[in-house]
C-alpha positions in Angstrom: -70.4 191.0 -2.7 -73.8 190.0 -3.2 -77.1 191.4 -4.9 -79.0 191.5 -1.6 -76.7 193.6 0.1 -77.2 196.3 -2.6 -80.5 195.9 -4.1 -83.2 198.4 -3.5 -85.8 197.1 -1.1 -88.3 200.4 -1.1 -90.0 198.7 -4.0 -92.4 200.6 -6.2 -94.3 198.1 -8.3 -97.5 198.0 -10.1 -100.6 195.7 -11.1 -101.5 194.5 -14.5 -104.3 196.7 -14.9 -102.6 199.9 -13.7 -103.3 202.5 -16.8 -100.4 203.3 -18.9 -100.5 206.8 -18.1 -100.5 205.9 -14.4 -97.5 204.0 -14.5 -96.0 207.1 -16.4 -96.8 209.3 -13.9 -95.3 207.0 -11.0 -91.8 206.6 -12.9 -92.0 210.5 -13.2 -92.8 211.4 -9.7 -90.3 208.5 -8.1 -87.4 209.2 -10.8 -87.4 205.3 -11.8 -87.1 203.8 -15.3 -88.3 200.3 -14.1 -91.5 199.2 -12.4 -92.3 195.6 -11.5 -95.6 194.2 -12.1 -96.9 191.8 -9.5 -100.1 189.9 -8.3 -101.6 190.9 -4.7 -99.4 188.4 -3.0 -96.1 190.1 -4.7 -95.5 187.5 -7.2 -93.7 188.6 -10.1 -95.7 188.9 -13.4 -93.9 191.2 -15.6 -91.8 194.5 -15.9 -92.7 197.8 -17.5 -89.6 200.1 -18.3 -89.5 203.6 -19.6 -88.6 202.5 -23.1 -92.2 200.0 -22.9 -93.9 203.5 -22.3 -92.1 205.7 -25.3 -93.1 203.2 -27.4 -96.4 203.0 -26.7 -96.6 206.6 -26.5 -95.1 206.6 -30.2 -97.2 203.8 -31.8 -100.4 205.6 -32.7 -98.6 209.3 -32.7 -98.8 209.1 -36.5 -102.4 208.7 -36.8 -103.8 210.1 -33.8 -104.5 213.6 -32.5 -103.4 214.4 -28.8 -106.6 213.9 -27.5 -107.4 211.0 -29.1 -103.9 209.4 -28.1 -104.3 210.5 -24.3 -107.9 208.9 -24.7 -106.7 205.6 -26.0 -103.5 205.7 -23.5 -106.0 206.4 -20.7 -107.8 203.0 -22.0 -104.5 201.0 -22.2 -103.6 199.1 -19.5 -99.7 197.9 -18.9 -100.5 194.4 -19.1 -100.7 195.1 -22.8 -97.0 196.4 -22.8 -95.3 194.7 -20.1 -92.3 192.5 -20.6 -93.9 188.9 -19.2 -90.6 187.0 -19.6 -88.7 188.6 -17.0 -84.8 187.9 -16.2 -84.5 188.0 -12.6 -81.8 187.7 -9.6 -81.9 186.3 -6.1 -80.5 187.9 -3.2 -77.8 185.5 -2.6 -76.6 186.0 -7.0 -72.8 187.6 -6.8 -72.8 191.4 -8.1 -70.7 190.4 -10.9 -73.1 187.9 -12.1 -75.8 190.5 -12.3 -73.7 192.8 -14.0 -73.2 190.0 -16.7 -76.3 189.4 -16.9 -77.5 193.2 -17.5 -74.9 193.6 -20.1 -75.5 190.4 -22.0 -78.9 191.2 -22.5 -78.6 195.0 -22.8 -81.2 195.6 -19.9 -81.2 198.3 -17.2 -82.4 196.3 -14.2 -83.1 192.9 -12.6 -85.8 192.3 -10.1 -84.8 190.2 -7.2 -87.0 187.3 -6.5 -87.1 185.0 -3.1 -89.5 182.0 -2.7 -91.5 183.0 -5.7 -91.8 187.0 -4.3 -90.3 189.9 -5.4 -88.1 191.4 -2.6 -86.1 194.0 -4.4 -84.5 195.4 -7.8 -81.1 195.7 -8.7 -80.2 198.3 -11.6 -77.7 199.2 -13.7 -77.1 202.4 -11.5 -76.8 200.3 -8.3 -74.1 198.2 -10.1 -72.1 201.5 -11.0 -72.0 202.7 -7.3 -70.7 199.4 -6.0 -68.2 199.5 -8.9 -67.2 203.0 -7.9 -67.1 202.0 -4.2 -65.3 198.9 -4.9 -62.2 201.2 -6.8 -62.3 203.7 -3.7 -63.2 206.6 -6.0 -63.2 209.5 -4.3 -62.1 213.1 -4.1 -59.4 212.5 -1.4 -57.9 209.7 -3.0 -55.5 209.1 -5.4 -55.0 206.6 -8.4 -51.7 204.7 -9.1 -51.1 202.0 -11.6 -48.5 199.5 -11.9 -47.7 196.7 -14.9 -47.1 193.9 -13.3 -46.4 190.3 -14.3 -48.7 187.6 -13.7 -46.9 185.7 -10.9 -47.8 184.6 -7.2 -46.7 186.7 -4.9 -46.8 189.9 -6.7 -50.1 191.4 -4.8 -48.1 190.1 -1.3 -45.1 192.1 -2.3 -46.8 195.5 -3.2 -49.0 195.0 0.1 -45.8 194.7 2.1 -44.0 197.7 0.4 -46.9 199.9 1.6 -47.0 198.3 5.0 -43.5 199.0 5.8 -44.2 202.5 4.6 -47.1 202.9 6.9 -49.5 203.7 3.8 -52.9 202.0 3.9 -54.4 200.7 0.8 -57.9 201.8 0.2 -58.9 199.5 -2.9 -57.0 197.4 -5.2 -57.8 196.1 -8.4 -56.4 194.0 -11.2 -57.1 194.2 -14.8 -55.2 192.1 -17.9 -53.3 194.5 -20.5 -54.5 194.2 -23.8 -52.2 192.7 -26.0 -49.9 191.3 -23.3 -51.1 188.2 -22.3 -48.8 187.9 -19.1 -49.1 191.4 -17.9 -51.9 192.9 -15.7 -52.4 196.2 -14.6 -52.4 196.6 -10.9 -54.4 199.5 -9.7 -54.2 200.9 -6.3 -55.9 203.6 -4.7 -54.2 205.4 -1.7 -55.2 208.5 0.5 -54.2 212.0 -1.8 -52.4 212.9 1.5 -49.9 210.0 0.9 -49.9 209.8 -2.7 -46.6 211.1 -3.2 -45.2 209.2 -0.7 -46.6 205.9 -2.2 -45.0 206.9 -5.4 -41.5 207.2 -3.9 -41.3 204.3 -2.0 -42.8 201.8 -4.8 -40.3 203.5 -7.3 -37.4 202.5 -4.9 -38.7 199.0 -4.7 -38.4 198.7 -8.5 -42.3 199.3 -9.7 -42.7 202.0 -12.5 -45.8 203.9 -11.2 -48.3 205.6 -13.7 -50.1 208.4 -12.3 -52.0 209.9 -15.1 -52.7 208.7 -18.7 -49.8 207.8 -21.4 -50.0 207.2 -24.9 -47.0 204.6 -24.8 -46.6 202.0 -21.9 -43.5 200.5 -23.0 -41.1 202.2 -20.4 -43.6 201.2 -18.0 -43.5 197.6 -18.5 -41.7 195.4 -16.6 
């Protein structure tokens, strides 16, 4: 999965001389929280976020009346409040790399730049949608968790068990089990209609299947 496959390309941008009040109106109308600031040739100059606008609203609020504040904000341009050193992504950046940058820097979006031009934007909301799709999350699916040892062939063994039973695996994810260096959570999603059958065939093959939260994992450890 790459950023270019999941980024939003119907991009809304503004120029540096856009009034702060206008930027606020655009965000409210489009229901977005980030506005890349570009020149006339789609080159990225900065970015304005919902947080930047809130700070601009709050900074003089203690000393100005509502009318004075409105006048000041009408004159204030986004160039004065935008972030100029912008972290960006490229279309060929992996989704996990983009997620790592957002998490490490505690930001909500990355403008996507190619050949010095802004071609899209990817947000934390977009990445959450990708995660949910990758996990196969839906109302007609069921989640099964196995605690397995980190060994070659475990995925093939589980897949073969399901194949022999005629059960399609909608998604697979592995995740280390905290406190157990050699154990992993193997998380499967299958169609809800075959969930009970999946539990049965996996149990018969010797796996201990978790279908809901349990406080004590000891009985499920291999």
